[in-house]
C-alpha positions in Angstrom: 10.2 105.0 65.4 12.8 107.6 66.0 13.2 108.0 62.4 9.8 109.1 61.8 9.4 111.7 64.5 13.1 113.3 64.1 11.2 116.4 62.0 9.7 119.1 64.4 7.0 119.2 61.8 6.2 115.9 62.2 6.0 115.7 66.0 3.8 118.6 65.5 1.8 116.8 63.0 1.5 113.6 65.8 0.4 115.9 68.5 -2.7 117.7 66.3 -3.8 114.0 65.7 -3.7 113.3 68.9 -5.6 116.4 69.8 -8.2 115.6 67.5 -8.4 111.9 68.3 -9.3 113.1 72.3 -11.4 115.9 71.5 -9.2 117.8 74.1 -12.0 118.0 76.9 -10.5 121.0 79.1 -11.6 122.1 82.6 -11.8 125.4 82.9 -11.4 126.8 86.3 -12.9 130.4 87.2 -13.5 131.2 83.5 -15.8 134.0 83.2 -19.6 132.7 83.2 -18.7 129.2 84.4 -19.0 128.0 87.1 -15.8 126.0 88.9 -15.1 122.8 87.4 -17.6 122.9 84.4 -16.0 121.0 81.7 -16.2 122.8 77.9 -14.9 121.1 74.6 -12.1 122.8 72.3 -11.9 121.5 69.1 -10.0 122.5 66.5 -10.6 119.1 64.0 -12.0 121.0 61.5 -9.1 123.5 61.1 -6.8 120.4 61.7 -8.5 119.2 58.6 -8.2 121.8 56.4 -4.5 121.9 57.4 -3.6 118.4 56.9 -5.0 118.6 53.7 -3.3 121.6 52.6 -0.1 119.1 53.4 -1.4 116.6 51.2 -2.5 119.1 48.5 1.2 121.1 48.1 3.5 118.3 49.4 5.0 120.8 52.2 7.8 118.8 54.3 6.8 115.1 52.0 9.5 112.5 53.2 8.4 110.0 50.5 7.2 109.5 47.2 4.6 107.2 46.4 5.0 106.1 42.8 1.6 104.1 41.4 2.0 102.5 38.5 -0.8 100.7 36.6 -0.7 97.0 36.2 -0.4 96.3 31.9 -0.5 100.1 31.1 2.4 102.9 31.2 0.0 105.2 33.4 2.0 106.4 36.7 0.8 108.9 38.9 2.8 110.2 41.8 1.9 111.6 45.1 3.9 113.3 47.7 3.3 112.2 51.3 4.1 111.6 54.7 5.7 108.8 56.5 3.8 109.4 59.8 0.1 109.9 58.5 0.9 106.7 56.5 1.8 104.8 59.4 -0.6 105.8 61.7 -3.5 105.0 59.6 -2.2 101.5 57.9 0.2 99.0 59.0 0.5 97.7 56.0 1.6 101.0 55.1 3.9 101.1 58.0 5.7 97.9 57.2 6.2 98.7 53.5 7.8 102.3 54.7 10.2 100.4 57.3 11.5 98.1 54.4 11.5 100.6 52.1 15.2 101.5 50.6 14.7 104.6 49.1 12.3 107.6 49.3 10.5 106.4 46.8 7.5 103.8 47.4 6.1 101.9 44.4 2.9 100.9 44.0 1.1 98.5 41.5 -2.7 98.8 41.1 -5.2 98.0 38.5 -6.2 100.8 36.3 -9.2 101.3 38.1 -7.6 101.4 41.8 -5.0 104.1 40.2 -7.9 106.0 39.0 -9.1 106.5 42.8 -6.0 106.5 44.6 -5.6 109.9 45.1 -9.0 109.7 46.6 -7.6 106.8 48.9 -5.1 108.9 50.2 -7.0 112.0 50.9 -9.2 109.8 53.2 -6.0 108.6 55.1 -5.2 112.5 55.9 -8.9 113.9 56.0 -11.1 111.2 57.1 -13.8 111.6 54.1 -14.1 111.0 50.5 -16.5 112.1 47.7 -17.6 109.2 45.5 -19.5 108.1 42.7 -21.1 104.4 42.2 -18.4 103.3 39.6 -15.3 104.4 42.3 -16.9 102.3 45.2 -15.2 98.8 44.1 -11.7 100.0 43.3 -12.3 102.6 46.4 -13.2 99.1 48.5 -10.4 97.2 47.1 -7.6 99.6 48.0 -9.2 99.8 51.8 -9.3 96.0 52.4 -5.7 95.4 50.6 -4.2 98.2 53.0 -6.1 97.5 56.1 -8.3 100.3 56.5 -11.4 98.9 58.0 -13.3 102.1 58.9 -13.3 102.6 54.8 -14.0 99.3 54.3 -17.0 99.3 56.4 -18.4 102.8 55.4 -17.8 101.8 51.5 -19.6 98.1 52.2 -22.9 100.5 53.8 -22.5 102.6 50.7 -23.1 100.1 48.3 -25.9 98.3 50.5 -27.3 101.8 50.6 -27.1 102.0 46.8 -28.4 98.9 45.5 -31.7 100.5 43.9 -29.5 103.6 42.3 -29.4 104.1 38.3 -26.3 103.1 36.8 -25.1 102.4 33.1 -25.2 99.1 32.4 -26.4 98.3 36.4 -24.2 97.5 39.3 -25.5 95.5 41.5 -24.4 92.1 40.1 -21.2 93.0 39.9 -21.1 94.1 43.5 -22.2 91.0 44.5 -19.0 89.1 42.2 -17.0 91.8 43.8 -18.4 91.1 47.5 -17.7 87.1 46.4 -14.4 87.7 45.6 -12.8 89.6 48.5 -15.0 87.4 51.2 -17.3 90.3 52.2 -20.1 88.5 53.3 -22.3 91.7 54.7 -21.9 93.1 50.6 -22.7 89.4 49.0 -25.5 89.0 51.3 -27.3 92.4 50.5 -26.8 92.5 47.0 -27.9 88.5 46.6 -31.4 89.8 48.5 -31.8 92.7 46.6 -31.6 90.8 43.3 -33.6 88.1 44.8 -36.4 90.3 45.8 -36.2 92.5 42.6 -35.5 90.2 39.9 -38.1 91.2 37.5 -36.2 94.7 36.8 -32.8 92.9 37.3 -34.5 90.6 34.1 -35.1 93.5 32.0 -32.1 95.1 32.5 -28.6 95.3 30.7 -26.5 93.5 33.5 -28.5 90.5 33.2 -26.5 88.6 30.7 -23.5 89.4 33.0 -24.4 87.4 36.2 -22.2 84.9 36.4 -22.6 81.0 36.5 -22.6 80.8 40.2 -24.9 83.2 40.7 -27.3 82.3 38.2 -27.5 78.7 39.8 -27.7 80.5 43.2 -31.1 82.5 42.1 -32.6 79.6 40.1 -32.4 77.3 43.4 -34.1 80.5 45.6 -38.0 80.5 46.4 -37.9 84.2 47.3 -37.2 85.3 43.6 -39.6 88.4 43.0 -40.9 88.3 39.4 -43.9 88.4 37.1 -44.3 84.5 36.5 -42.0 81.6 35.6 -42.4 82.0 31.9 -40.7 85.2 32.8 -37.6 83.6 34.0 -37.6 81.2 31.5 -37.4 83.6 28.8 -34.6 85.7 30.6 -32.6 82.5 30.5 -32.8 82.4 26.9 -31.5 85.6 26.7 -28.6 84.3 29.0 -27.7 81.2 26.9 -27.4 83.6 24.1 -25.4 85.7 25.0 -22.8 83.7 27.5 -23.0 80.4 25.3 -22.8 78.0 28.5 -21.1 74.4 28.6 -23.4 71.5 28.1 -23.5 70.8 31.9 -23.9 74.4 33.3 -27.0 74.5 30.4 -28.8 71.3 31.6 -28.7 72.4 35.6 -30.1 75.6 35.0 -32.6 74.5 33.1 -33.6 71.5 35.2 -34.1 74.5 37.8 -36.6 76.0 36.1 -40.0 75.5 37.8 -42.3 73.7 34.8 -45.1 73.1 36.5 -45.9 77.0 37.4 -45.8 77.3 33.5 -49.5 77.4 32.3 -49.6 74.1 29.6 -50.3 76.0 26.4 -47.1 78.2 27.2 -45.4 74.4 28.0 -46.4 73.7 24.6 -45.5 76.5 23.0 -42.1 76.7 24.1 -41.4 72.8 22.9 -42.0 73.8 19.7 -40.5 77.7 19.6 -37.8 77.9 22.2 -34.3 76.9 20.7 -32.6 76.2 24.1 -36.0 73.9 24.5 -35.6 72.2 21.4 -31.8 71.7 22.3 -31.7 70.6 25.3 -35.0 68.6 25.7 -34.3 65.4 26.7 -32.2 66.7 29.8 -35.6 68.1 30.9 -38.1 65.8 29.6 -38.6 64.5 32.9 -39.6 67.5 34.4 -41.8 68.2 31.7 -43.7 65.0 31.7 -44.6 65.3 35.6 -45.6 69.2 34.9 -48.3 67.9 32.3 -49.2 65.3 34.8 -49.8 68.6 37.2 -51.7 70.5 35.3 -54.1 67.4 34.3 -55.2 66.4 37.4 -56.1 67.8 40.7 -53.3 68.9 42.8 -54.5 66.8 45.6 -55.2 63.6 43.5 -51.7 63.9 42.1 -50.2 63.9 45.7 -50.9 60.3 46.2 -48.7 59.6 43.8 -45.8 62.4 43.6 -43.7 64.2 45.9 -45.6 67.8 45.5 -42.9 69.4 48.0 -40.1 69.4 45.7 -39.4 72.7 44.1 -40.8 71.3 40.7 -44.0 72.5 42.3 -43.4 75.1 44.4 -44.0 78.4 43.4 -42.1 81.4 43.7 -43.6 85.4 44.8 -44.9 85.9 41.7 -46.7 89.0 40.9 -48.9 88.2 38.1 -52.8 89.1 39.3 -53.6 85.1 39.3 -51.1 84.7 42.4 -52.6 88.2 44.3 -53.3 91.6 44.1 -51.5 95.0 45.2 -52.5 96.7 47.7 -52.0 100.8 48.5 -53.3 102.1 51.8 -53.1 106.0 52.0 -52.5 107.3 55.5 -51.9 104.0 57.2 -51.9 104.9 60.6 -55.4 106.7 60.5 -57.7 103.3 61.0 -58.4 100.0 60.3 -58.5 98.9 56.4 -60.0 95.9 54.5 -60.0 95.0 50.6 -60.6 91.8 48.6 -59.5 90.0 45.5 -59.3 86.6 44.2 -56.4 84.2 43.1 -56.7 80.9 41.5 -57.7 77.8 43.6 -54.4 76.1 42.5 -50.8 77.2 40.3 -52.8 73.4 38.4 -54.3 74.1 34.8 -57.0 71.4 36.0 -57.8 74.7 38.6 -57.6 77.1 36.2 -61.5 78.1 36.2 -61.9 77.9 40.1 -61.0 80.8 42.0 -61.0 81.7 45.9 -62.4 85.4 46.9 -60.0 86.8 49.9 -60.5 89.4 52.5 -57.5 91.0 54.3 -58.0 93.4 57.1 -54.8 95.9 57.8 -54.8 97.0 61.6 -52.2 100.1 62.3 -52.6 99.4 65.7 -53.3 96.0 67.2 -52.6 95.0 70.7 -51.8 91.2 71.3 -54.0 89.5 73.5 -51.0 88.6 76.0 -50.5 92.8 76.2 -54.8 93.5 76.7 -56.0 93.9 80.4 -57.7 91.5 81.8 -60.8 92.0 83.8 -62.0 89.6 86.6 -65.3 88.1 87.8 -65.8 91.0 90.2 -65.4 93.6 87.5 -61.7 94.6 89.0 -59.0 95.2 85.9 -55.6 93.1 86.3 -52.5 94.7 84.3 -52.0 92.6 81.3 -49.2 89.7 80.9 -45.6 90.3 80.6 -44.6 89.9 77.0 -41.5 89.9 76.6 -41.4 93.9 78.1 -43.0 94.7 74.8 -46.7 96.4 75.2 -46.1 98.6 72.0 -49.4 97.9 69.8 -48.3 97.0 65.9 -49.6 97.1 62.5 -51.3 93.4 61.9 -52.4 91.8 58.6 -55.4 88.9 58.5 -56.2 87.2 55.2 -59.0 84.7 55.5 -61.3 83.1 52.5 -64.5 85.0 52.3 -66.2 81.6 51.9 -65.7 78.1 52.6 -65.9 75.6 49.9 -65.2 72.0 49.6 -62.5 72.7 46.8 -60.4 74.2 49.9 -60.4 71.3 52.0 -56.9 69.7 52.0 -55.0 72.8 51.1 -52.7 74.9 53.1 -52.7 78.6 51.8 -49.5 80.6 52.4 -49.7 84.4 52.8 -46.9 86.6 51.6 -47.0 90.0 52.1 -44.1 92.1 50.2 -43.1 95.7 51.6 -42.4 97.9 48.9 -40.7 101.4 49.6 -39.1 104.2 47.7 -35.0 104.0 47.4 -33.5 106.2 44.3 -37.0 107.1 43.1 -37.7 103.2 42.6 -39.8 100.9 44.0 -38.3 98.2 45.4 -39.2 95.4 47.7 -37.9 96.1 51.5 -39.5 93.1 53.4 -40.8 89.8 53.1 -43.6 88.5 55.4 -45.2 84.7 55.0 -47.8 83.2 57.4 -50.8 81.1 57.1 -53.7 83.7 58.5 -51.9 86.7 60.8 -48.9 88.6 60.5 -48.9 87.8 64.2 -47.2 84.4 63.4 -44.1 86.1 61.9 -44.0 88.1 65.0 -42.0 91.2 63.4 -44.5 92.5 61.0 -43.5 96.6 60.9 -42.2 96.5 64.1 -40.8 99.6 65.5 -42.1 101.3 62.3 -44.0 104.5 62.4 -46.5 105.2 60.1 -48.2 108.3 61.3 -45.2 110.6 59.4 -45.9 110.7 55.2 -41.8 110.7 55.6 -41.5 107.4 56.9 -39.2 105.6 54.9 -41.6 102.9 54.8 -44.1 105.2 52.9 -44.4 106.3 49.5 -45.9 109.5 49.3 -47.9 108.9 52.5 -49.1 105.6 51.5 -48.2 101.9 52.4 -47.1 99.7 49.4 -48.0 96.4 50.1 -47.9 92.9 47.2 -49.8 90.3 49.0 -49.6 86.5 47.2 -51.4 83.3 48.3 -49.6 80.3 47.3 -51.4 76.8 47.3 -48.9 74.1 49.9 -50.1 70.8 49.2 -48.9 67.9 51.2 -47.9 64.4 49.9 -50.2 61.7 50.2 -47.8 58.8 49.4 -48.6 55.7 51.4 -45.4 54.8 53.4 -45.1 50.8 52.5 -44.8 49.2 55.6 
């Protein structure tokens, strides 16, 4: 450590670092206009940052040269730096500098990392940087390599907040695959959720063909995908097959994850006649097609007596098609209760294609659960509300019920799903998904803590609450168990 502090200038830098970190709380005694014993803050942080940036830019009193060589290329960058700054910021650098044999430290980086290496070093001196979308991954890689956790966490947050941003060719798929490679679970999960909840736009983007096999199979297994309908997913799969030419096992595994029972029978006939991949792999999915045709030719309740209707083939995803639900835009949602009506098909089966169910939806911006309301005694006195976890704040609620009763509804359970759409980077994206049987009260956290009174609320788009209601018929298997 002595060799790092031998220079008087470096000792001064070290003291300035301590000064900035502690923010120098100085007690002023008998100061003019101050009461004795009061505390003020003297901060030189802005001047210190400018001075440190000057050291980096001008290379004054540099005692180490960073020679950044590009892997598989001739590009080389040389940066004049200071061992104390690097060692204080990174234990990785500290170890490398301790073991160096000369005044030059050779670093080998990819072309992408070399291009942003000066930004990375500037962050070590100044604690801030500016970046573009395509620079996030190489900067994150450098932060992970050299152990700069604050930058790593900051970049993960930046990437998670910019998933909806426009970029040439897209970026979310690349960020997901990068997060998997470095083990950043937070970024991985955020990217996967964004891709799943906004899949319809992803399928139409330039980055869809770049989806890896693992990511493709992961997406196809999910029931929370948000897209127009299952046919859109199959047609996107055709594009992916054409661009990637997968091996037979991958192709069969992917095709068997398509929920053919959710595709109308006339479209299934068309695919069998016109789809090249359906023709090529027909034998691999023939059993699924057979079950799907059976599903469309009989009542789902009747089918449930002979087949397991709880398997994924018969479970709908979050389809945006009008036959599954309706969009609901509520302007000035905090004002008062609102209601709407819409129709859906009785079931996803072709057998019920002509049957409709009318639904009534009621939105209450300030609904108070019964357990939170004051109770009245027989004598007319009022008792305080029962405790409910300490939370007695009225919150929004949506109730969805059938407008009329019908024999067709017997034996069917309808799951209601609400998509909350918000604007990010001038795009409407799905921010939350809530599923329930009749009322959002069942999920407990529907728009909890969200202030809908202000038009600037991040949950409102131009002062309106954007919702997508989806109704999914759910059937229980009625297969008799042998005794």
